[in-house]
C-alpha positions as CSV (number, residue, x, y, z in Angstrom):
1,M,111.3,109.4,102.2
2,P,114.9,108.2,102.6
3,F,115.8,105.9,105.4
4,G,118.3,108.3,106.8
5,D,118.5,110.6,109.7
6,P,117.0,114.1,109.1
7,K,119.4,117.0,109.0
8,Y,117.0,119.3,110.8
9,P,114.8,119.0,114.0
10,V,111.8,116.7,113.6
11,V,108.5,118.4,114.2
12,N,106.3,115.3,113.5
13,P,107.8,112.0,112.3
14,S,104.6,111.0,110.6
15,P,102.5,114.1,109.7
16,D,99.0,113.8,108.4
17,V,97.6,115.8,105.5
18,D,95.8,118.3,107.7
19,Q,98.9,119.3,109.6
20,T,100.8,119.4,106.4
21,I,98.3,121.8,104.7
22,R,98.3,124.0,107.8
23,S,102.0,124.3,107.7
24,L,102.4,125.3,104.0
25,R,104.4,128.4,103.2
26,T,103.9,131.1,100.6
27,S,106.7,129.5,98.5
28,D,104.5,126.4,98.3
29,Y,101.5,128.4,97.0
30,L,103.8,130.2,94.5
31,L,105.1,126.8,93.3
32,A,101.5,125.5,92.8
33,T,100.5,128.7,90.9
34,A,103.5,128.5,88.7
35,M,103.1,124.8,87.9
36,T,99.4,125.2,87.2
37,G,99.8,128.3,85.1
38,G,102.8,126.8,83.2
39,S,100.9,123.6,82.4
40,W,97.9,125.7,81.1
41,A,100.3,127.6,78.9
42,Y,101.9,124.4,77.7
43,G,98.5,122.9,76.8
44,Y,97.4,126.1,75.0
45,I,100.6,126.4,73.0
46,F,100.9,122.8,71.9
47,G,97.1,122.0,71.6
48,K,96.7,123.6,68.1
49,P,93.4,122.2,66.9
50,T,91.6,122.4,70.2
51,R,93.6,124.8,72.3
52,M,91.2,125.5,75.2
53,A,90.4,121.8,75.7
54,C,94.1,120.9,75.7
55,A,94.9,123.8,78.0
56,S,92.2,122.8,80.5
57,T,93.3,119.2,80.6
58,A,97.0,120.2,81.0
59,M,96.0,122.6,83.8
60,A,94.1,119.8,85.6
61,L,97.2,117.6,85.3
62,G,99.5,120.4,86.4
63,M,97.3,121.2,89.4
64,T,97.4,117.6,90.5
65,A,101.2,117.6,90.2
66,A,101.4,120.9,92.1
67,G,99.3,119.6,94.9
68,M,101.5,116.5,95.3
69,A,104.6,118.7,95.2
70,M,103.2,121.0,97.9
71,L,102.4,118.1,100.2
72,Q,105.8,116.5,99.6
73,N,107.6,119.8,100.5
74,G,105.5,120.3,103.6
75,M,105.9,116.8,104.8
76,Q,109.7,117.0,104.3
77,R,109.8,120.1,106.4
78,L,107.8,118.5,109.2
79,M,109.8,115.4,109.1
80,G,113.1,117.3,109.3
81,Y,114.5,116.6,105.8
82,K,114.3,120.3,104.7
83,E,114.9,123.5,106.5
84,N,112.1,124.0,109.0
85,A,113.0,126.7,111.5
86,R,109.6,128.3,111.0
87,E,107.7,125.1,111.7
88,V,109.8,124.3,114.8
89,K,109.0,127.8,116.1
90,M,105.3,127.4,115.4
91,Y,104.7,123.7,116.4
92,G,107.7,122.9,118.6
93,A,110.1,120.0,118.1
94,W,109.1,116.3,118.6
95,P,110.2,115.1,122.1
96,V,112.3,112.2,120.7
97,Q,114.8,113.4,118.2
98,P,117.0,110.9,116.2
99,E,120.7,111.0,116.9
100,I,122.6,112.6,114.1
101,R,125.6,110.5,113.0
102,P,128.2,111.9,110.6
103,N,128.0,110.5,107.1
104,T,131.3,109.0,106.5
105,P,130.9,106.5,103.6
106,G,134.0,104.9,102.2
107,G,135.2,106.9,99.2
108,R,134.1,105.9,95.8
109,Y,132.3,102.7,96.7
110,P,130.3,103.4,99.9
111,V,129.6,100.6,102.3
112,A,126.1,100.1,103.8
113,T,127.0,100.9,107.4
114,G,123.5,101.6,108.7
115,L,123.8,105.4,109.0
116,Y,120.3,105.7,110.5
117,S,119.2,105.6,114.1
118,P,116.7,103.0,115.5
119,S,114.2,105.8,116.0
120,V,113.9,106.4,112.3
121,A,113.9,102.8,111.1
122,P,113.8,100.3,114.0
123,P,115.8,97.1,113.6
124,V,113.9,94.1,112.3
125,D,112.8,91.5,114.9
126,W,113.7,88.2,113.3
127,R,112.2,86.0,116.0
128,N,108.7,85.9,114.3
129,Y,110.1,84.7,111.0
130,N,110.4,80.9,111.2
């Protein structure tokens, strides 16, 4: 995840896998079905001598990638990096929201100005580093 302020309300700044799976949408399931089916078709088309074995292996790889994509999309919604009106309505917003600063980088060569709030990435305490 980027070290930047989320554009939407934060539901949970560090969601676990169980909450992420509970908050999946129909579009996530359609994405997983399309990725799994598409990878099976790819394995079948290009696995000429052993079509079914190649298709099954490609489907397993596609299903793994689809599961990772589903979890990534769900976590991004819960953390506020994607549109999450449905999740905010269902679970409520996190009590401490990061302040949203306008992104005003300098033209063509942006300067690292620290466009994130301390609630997202707290400042480093250098006292313990001797």
